[in-house]
C-alpha positions in Angstrom: 135.5 -27.5 113.8 137.9 -29.9 115.4 140.3 -29.3 112.7 141.0 -26.1 114.4 141.9 -27.9 117.7 145.2 -29.0 116.3 147.2 -28.6 119.4 147.5 -31.6 121.9 147.2 -28.9 124.8 143.5 -28.5 123.9 142.9 -32.1 124.7 144.6 -31.8 128.0 142.7 -28.9 128.9 139.4 -30.7 127.8 140.4 -33.7 129.9 141.1 -31.7 133.1 137.8 -29.7 132.5 135.8 -33.0 132.3 137.6 -34.3 135.5 136.3 -31.1 137.4 132.9 -31.2 135.7 133.5 -27.9 134.1 132.0 -26.4 130.8 135.0 -25.2 129.0 135.7 -23.5 125.8 138.5 -21.9 123.8 137.5 -18.4 122.9 138.7 -15.0 121.3 141.5 -14.3 119.1 142.7 -17.6 118.8 139.4 -19.0 117.5 139.1 -15.8 115.1 142.5 -16.1 113.5 142.3 -19.9 113.1 139.1 -19.7 111.2 140.7 -16.8 109.1 143.9 -19.0 108.5 146.1 -16.1 110.0 149.2 -16.8 111.9 148.4 -17.8 115.4 149.1 -15.7 118.3 150.9 -17.3 121.3 148.2 -16.4 123.9 145.3 -18.7 124.2 142.1 -17.8 126.0 140.2 -20.3 127.8 137.0 -19.8 129.5 135.4 -22.0 132.0 131.9 -22.0 133.5 133.1 -22.0 136.7 136.3 -21.2 138.4 139.0 -20.6 135.8 141.8 -20.8 138.5 140.7 -24.3 139.6 140.8 -25.1 135.8 144.3 -23.8 135.5 145.6 -25.7 138.5 144.3 -29.0 137.2 145.7 -28.4 133.8 149.2 -27.6 135.5 148.7 -31.0 137.3 148.2 -32.9 134.1 151.1 -31.2 132.6 153.6 -32.5 135.5 153.2 -29.6 137.9 153.8 -26.5 135.7 153.7 -23.1 137.6 150.5 -21.4 137.7 150.3 -17.5 138.1 146.9 -16.7 139.7 145.3 -13.3 140.1 142.5 -13.7 142.5 141.2 -10.3 142.4 140.3 -10.8 138.4 139.4 -14.6 138.7 142.1 -15.4 136.0 145.3 -17.6 136.0 148.1 -18.1 133.5 150.3 -20.9 132.6 153.3 -20.6 130.3 153.7 -24.0 128.2 156.4 -23.9 125.9 156.1 -20.8 123.7 152.2 -20.5 124.5 150.6 -18.6 127.2 147.4 -20.1 128.4 144.9 -17.7 130.3 142.2 -19.2 132.0 139.1 -17.3 133.3 135.7 -18.3 134.8 132.5 -17.0 132.7 131.4 -14.1 134.0 129.1 -11.0 133.3 129.8 -7.4 133.5 128.6 -3.9 134.4 130.1 -0.6 134.2 130.2 2.9 135.9 130.4 6.0 133.9 134.0 7.2 135.0 135.7 3.8 134.6 136.4 1.0 132.0 137.0 -1.3 134.8 133.8 -3.4 135.0 131.9 -4.8 138.0 132.2 -8.5 137.6 129.8 -11.2 138.6 130.0 -14.9 137.8 127.9 -15.8 134.7 127.0 -18.3 132.0 128.9 -19.2 128.8 126.1 -17.0 127.2 126.8 -13.9 129.5 130.5 -14.2 128.8 130.0 -14.3 125.0 127.7 -11.1 125.3 130.6 -9.2 127.2 133.2 -9.7 124.2 134.0 -6.6 122.2 133.0 -7.8 118.6 131.2 -10.8 117.3 134.3 -12.0 115.6 135.9 -12.4 119.2 132.8 -14.0 120.7 133.1 -17.4 119.0 133.7 -20.3 121.2 135.0 -23.8 120.5 134.1 -26.6 123.2 136.9 -28.3 124.7 134.9 -31.0 126.7 134.9 -34.6 125.3 131.3 -34.9 124.4 131.1 -31.7 122.4 134.9 -31.3 121.3 135.2 -28.8 118.4 131.7 -27.8 118.6 131.6 -23.9 117.5 129.1 -21.8 119.7 128.5 -18.7 117.8 125.3 -16.9 118.9 126.0 -13.5 117.2 127.1 -14.8 113.7 130.8 -14.0 114.1 131.8 -16.5 111.5 129.5 -15.0 109.1 131.1 -11.6 109.9 134.6 -13.0 109.3 133.4 -14.1 105.9 131.9 -10.7 105.0 134.8 -8.9 106.6 132.6 -6.8 109.0 133.5 -5.4 112.5 130.5 -5.6 114.6 129.4 -5.7 118.5 127.5 -8.2 119.8 125.1 -6.0 121.7 124.2 -2.3 121.2 127.5 -0.5 120.1 126.7 2.8 122.0 126.6 0.8 125.2 129.6 -1.5 124.4 131.7 1.7 123.4 130.6 3.7 126.3 131.3 1.1 128.7 134.7 0.4 127.5 136.0 3.2 125.1 139.2 1.5 124.4 136.9 -0.8 122.2 136.7 2.1 119.7 140.3 2.0 119.1 140.1 -1.8 118.8 137.5 -1.8 116.3 139.7 0.6 114.2 142.7 -1.5 114.8 140.9 -4.8 113.7 139.6 -2.9 110.6 143.1 -2.0 109.7 144.9 -5.2 110.3 142.2 -7.5 108.8 141.1 -4.9 106.1 137.6 -5.2 107.4 134.6 -2.7 107.3 133.3 -1.4 110.5 129.6 -1.8 110.4 127.6 1.5 110.0 125.9 1.6 113.3 129.1 0.9 115.1 131.0 3.6 113.1 128.2 6.1 114.1 128.6 5.0 117.8 132.2 5.5 117.6 131.7 9.0 116.4 129.0 9.9 119.0 131.1 8.2 121.9 134.7 9.5 120.8 134.6 11.9 123.9 134.7 8.9 126.2 138.1 8.1 125.2 139.3 10.8 127.7 138.9 8.1 130.3 141.5 5.6 128.8 145.0 5.8 129.6 147.6 7.2 127.0 149.5 3.8 127.3 146.4 1.8 126.3 145.8 4.1 123.4 149.2 4.2 122.0 149.4 0.5 122.3 146.4 0.4 119.8 148.0 3.1 117.7 151.3 1.2 117.4 149.3 -1.9 116.1 147.6 0.3 113.5 150.8 1.8 112.4 152.4 -1.6 112.2 149.7 -3.0 109.9 150.2 -3.5 105.9 148.1 -0.3 105.3 148.1 2.1 108.3 146.3 4.8 106.2 142.8 2.9 106.7 143.2 3.3 110.4 144.4 6.8 110.4 141.5 7.8 108.1 139.0 6.2 110.5 140.5 7.6 113.6 140.2 11.0 111.9 136.7 10.7 110.7 135.6 9.2 113.9 137.0 12.3 115.9 139.3 10.0 118.0 142.5 11.1 116.6 141.8 14.7 117.8 142.1 13.4 121.4 145.8 12.3 121.0 147.1 13.7 117.9 145.7 17.1 117.0 148.9 17.9 115.4 148.0 15.4 112.7 144.4 16.4 112.5 145.7 20.0 111.9 147.1 18.9 108.5 143.5 18.3 107.2 141.6 20.5 104.9 142.5 22.8 101.9 142.7 26.6 101.8 142.2 28.7 98.6 143.4 32.3 98.0 143.3 34.1 94.8 142.3 30.8 93.1 145.6 28.8 94.6 145.1 26.0 97.0 147.5 23.7 98.6 147.1 19.8 98.9 145.3 18.4 102.0 148.3 17.4 103.9 146.5 14.9 106.1 145.5 12.6 103.2 148.9 13.1 101.7 150.4 12.1 105.0 148.3 9.0 105.2 149.5 8.0 101.6 153.2 8.7 102.6 152.8 6.3 105.6 151.3 3.6 103.2 154.0 4.1 100.8 156.7 3.9 103.6 155.0 0.7 104.9 155.5 -0.8 101.4 159.2 -0.3 101.9 159.9 -0.8 105.6 158.6 -2.2 108.7 160.4 -0.2 111.1 157.8 1.4 113.4 159.5 4.6 114.3 160.3 5.3 110.5 156.5 4.9 109.9 156.1 7.4 112.8 158.4 9.8 111.2 156.4 9.6 107.8 153.3 10.4 110.0 154.9 13.5 111.6 157.1 14.7 108.5 154.6 17.6 107.8 153.2 18.4 111.1 155.2 21.9 111.0 153.2 23.0 107.9 149.9 24.2 109.5 152.1 26.4 111.8 154.3 27.7 109.0 151.7 27.9 106.3 151.6 31.6 104.4 150.1 32.7 101.3 152.5 35.1 99.4 151.0 37.0 96.5 152.7 36.2 93.2 154.3 33.2 94.9 151.5 31.3 96.3 151.5 28.9 99.5 154.7 28.5 101.3 155.6 26.4 104.6 159.1 27.8 105.2 161.1 26.0 107.8 158.3 23.5 108.5 160.7 20.7 109.0 162.5 22.4 111.9 159.3 23.5 113.4 157.9 20.0 112.9 161.0 18.5 114.6 160.7 20.6 117.7 156.9 19.6 117.8 158.2 15.8 118.0 159.3 16.3 121.7 156.0 17.6 122.7 154.0 14.7 121.0 156.2 12.0 122.5 156.0 13.4 126.0 152.3 13.4 125.7 151.9 10.0 124.2 154.4 8.8 126.8 156.6 7.5 124.0 160.2 6.8 124.7 162.1 10.0 125.0 165.5 8.3 124.2 166.8 7.1 121.0 163.4 6.5 119.3 162.5 10.3 119.9 165.8 11.5 118.7 165.5 9.4 115.5 162.2 10.5 114.7 163.1 14.2 115.3 166.1 13.8 113.0 164.2 12.1 110.2 161.3 15.0 110.5 164.1 17.8 110.5 166.0 16.1 107.5 162.8 15.3 105.5 163.3 17.9 102.9 167.2 17.8 102.5 167.5 15.1 99.8 165.2 17.0 97.5 167.4 20.1 98.1 170.3 18.1 97.4 168.7 16.7 94.3 167.8 20.1 93.1 171.6 21.0 93.6 172.3 18.3 91.2 173.8 16.1 93.9 177.0 17.9 94.4 179.7 16.2 96.2 179.6 18.9 99.0 175.9 18.7 99.4 176.1 14.7 99.5 178.9 15.1 101.9 176.9 17.4 104.2 173.7 15.3 104.0 175.6 12.1 104.7 177.3 13.8 107.6 174.0 15.0 109.3 172.0 11.7 108.6 174.9 9.4 109.5 173.8 5.8 109.9 170.3 6.7 109.2 170.7 8.1 105.8 169.0 4.9 104.0 166.0 5.3 106.3 165.8 9.0 105.2 166.0 8.2 101.7 163.2 5.8 102.0 161.1 8.5 103.8 161.9 10.8 101.0 160.9 8.5 98.1 157.7 7.4 100.1 156.9 11.3 100.2 156.3 11.3 96.3 152.6 11.0 96.1 151.8 12.6 92.7 149.6 10.7 90.3 151.6 12.1 87.4 153.7 9.0 86.6 156.1 11.3 84.6 156.8 13.3 87.5 157.1 10.5 89.8 159.8 8.6 87.6 161.6 12.0 87.5 161.5 12.5 91.2 162.7 8.8 91.7 165.5 9.2 89.3 166.5 12.4 91.2 166.8 10.5 94.4 168.6 7.7 92.8 171.1 10.0 91.7 171.4 11.5 95.2 171.8 7.8 96.3 174.6 7.2 93.9 176.4 10.4 94.8 176.2 9.5 98.6 177.9 6.2 97.8 180.6 7.8 96.0 181.4 10.4 98.5 181.2 7.6 101.4 183.6 5.3 99.6 185.9 8.3 99.0 185.7 10.5 102.1 184.4 8.0 104.9 181.9 10.6 106.1 179.0 8.4 107.4 180.5 7.9 110.9 182.7 11.0 110.8 185.4 11.6 113.4 187.7 14.5 113.0 191.1 13.4 112.0 192.5 15.9 114.6 190.8 15.8 118.0 190.4 18.5 120.4 193.0 17.1 122.9 195.7 17.2 120.1 194.7 20.8 119.2 195.2 21.9 122.7 198.7 20.2 122.8 199.6 21.7 119.3 198.9 25.2 120.6 199.4 25.0 124.5 195.6 25.8 125.0 193.3 25.3 127.9 189.7 24.2 126.8 187.8 27.3 125.5 186.2 28.5 122.3 189.2 28.4 120.2 189.2 24.5 120.1 185.5 24.3 118.8 186.3 27.1 116.1 189.2 24.9 114.8 187.3 21.6 115.0 184.4 23.4 113.1 186.6 24.9 110.3 188.4 21.5 109.7 185.0 19.8 109.5 183.5 22.3 107.1 186.8 22.1 104.9 186.3 18.3 104.6 182.6 18.5 104.0 183.0 21.4 101.4 185.9 19.3 99.7 188.6 21.8 100.3 190.8 19.2 102.0 190.6 15.2 102.1 189.4 13.5 105.2 192.8 12.5 106.4 195.2 13.5 109.3 198.0 15.3 107.1 195.7 17.6 105.3 193.6 18.2 108.3 196.6 19.0 110.6 198.2 21.4 107.7 194.6 23.0 107.6 194.5 23.5 111.3 197.9 25.1 111.4 197.3 27.5 109.0 193.8 28.4 110.5 195.4 28.8 114.0 198.1 31.0 112.4 195.3 33.3 111.0 193.7 33.4 114.6 196.9 34.4 116.1 197.7 31.1 117.8 201.2 30.0 118.1 202.4 26.4 117.9 203.8 25.3 121.0 207.5 24.0 121.1 
């Protein structure tokens, strides 16, 4: 396994460890990803049977006196070395109390330290000492689990997940990122222990959710979160999408599984995290607005507007950024059905202008979301829908080139209107500005100063406003 220790820094750490007489290992994610051949993370975990802080200080000395950040309460130390972050810790064993995921820590052996690891694939250790340099210590057959694509805990999964419930989220995150299978007893343990997630901070939960959403196929994680009962604890609005109801022989699709496919479709088109969240939330208003109308079937009237309002509540609960990210996701959800309406209106200039005005710089993201929302298995229908959206794209491009709507600014602003008619700030200004905006979007006048000014003067006369001298 020496081939995996391909950085000079590992020999330096090993030499420092030998100088101190400390048994020392590389452990965790770096070892796992190196064996898998994945892109290496920049954080490297080193465990010493003894003082991790003492080892870090010796390594820093070998490297010419680099700064060591120590955390004595946790017995850890960090060194930044180029673009790498080296974390040193003493081998330890842990015990937990029922109401906290923070362990009671004691010094331990290398075996104790490997036992406390979350999964077998993260418990493999590579020796850094000269005599055993590159030797792999794998007491729980983590390498075999890597080869077989299995997520499994070193010890009893019920105890592992009860002790630190965040590990349930991590199990699903790793299964999603690596496209691995969670071993049956582990999956059952997550289901039985899902209530324990309540002791985990929302920030920790969301950090794992972000990683699931950023993966190549987020649906795998979303479906596992749903089936294990974890999702209910932080996104009940998405859980509410699940299920099919039938009345008079008419049923609607299962909007949870539809949403999972939409997120996957979007992930193939874009790596924008907040756009993926927009895909996750685009139908959350449907359970609230669902109604069966005899002779018509199932309807979800205004579900986009209802869903957009729900986004604010979700962002607050998940402690997500309440600024631009939230506004962006709300806008995407609210507009998620608009391109389809434009397509059904045969992409008229007027409809395309209004869509472009409302979406602004986010129009391309909105179109990606709508195209990802096509989940039919009927290839003929799929081609037709995509063709319709392509027509919308082309019409949007045409009106943008002609009318410059994307970053619309009224050709005549409110200040000039007040000067023209000797007005003080009041409702008349808004009425005139809205009227000229609508006239441009409806194609009654062109988006230029002269036509806008003439229109405002005519509209003002109708309102009884007199042009100032």
